[in-house]
N, C-alpha and C positions, 0 to 999 in steps of 0.2 A: 602443418606439423613441420618442425625444424628437422633437417636431415642430420643424422648422427651415425656413428660407426654401427650402431645397432640396426638402424633402418637400412644401411647398406648390406648388413648380414642377412636381413630378412629378404631384401631384393635378390640376393644370391641364392637363397633357398627357393624363392618363387621361380626364378629363371633356370634352375638346375636342369641340365639336359636339353635346353632349348637353343643354345648358341648365344644367349644373352648374358653370358658371363665371360670374363677375361680369359680364363683357362680354356674355354670352349671356342673362342673366336680369334685368338691371337694368331693362329696359323693362317688365317685369312687376311691378316694385315691390320686388324682392328687394334686400336690403342685406347685404353680407358681414359675417359674425360667427363667433364661436367659442363652443362650449359645453363646459364642463368636465363630462365624463361622471361624475365622482366626486361633484360637488356640484349638477349641473344648472344652474349659474350660466351665463348667457349674456353674452358680452362682444362688443359691436360692434367691428368692425375700425376702428382709429383710427391716425392718425399719432402720433408720440411727443408732440406738443403737445396731443393730445386732439381734434383736428379729425377728423370722420368720414373714413375712407379709402374710395375707390371699389373697392377690391380687398382681398384678405386680406393683412394686414401684421401682423407680430409686435410691432413697436416700441411700439404703443400699449397693449399688454396690461399689466395690473397686476402688481406685484412678486410677489404670491402664486402666480402661475402661471409666472413666469420662472425658469428653471433656471440659465441662464448668459448672460453678455453678452460681446461682443467688446471689445477694448481701447478702441475709440472710443465705447463705451457702448450701442451698438445691441444688440438682443436677438439672441442666437445660438441659443438653444433654449428651449422651453417644455415644460411637463408633457406626457407622452405621452397623458394622458387628455383633452386638448383635441381637440375634433372641429371641423373646418372645415365651415362651412355658411353659412346665410343666415337673416335674419329677414324675415318678411312678416306684416303685421297683428298684430304682437306675438307671433308664434309662430316657434319655431326649426325650420328645415328642414336636414337633412343635404344634402350635395351630391346624393346619390342622390334624395332626396325632392323637392328643388327641380327636378332634371332631369325627374322624372316629372310634376310639376305643369306645367312649361313645355311638355312634349310633349303634354299634354292640351288645350292652347289651340290 
């Protein structure tokens, strides 16, 4: 299944209260990012203009992972191999791994 803003919203619902959401792990130093499971390339979450985003946002992802755009130019869907997660100290954490690390504190 292609990742969309709706699938990101569902992930946020699933991980509510676990530490696997930006608003719950930011104070631990986590930054929202995506990893392409096919290439292991990590992409920080950014606004369309390249500024770092404080939450998962598809608009700042590069063209090579974008599958479709809306008529207004915003990203509609990205490759299904993109995994939502976070970076911390140069390492990528899935939502699950970030939640586990936060719960250990």
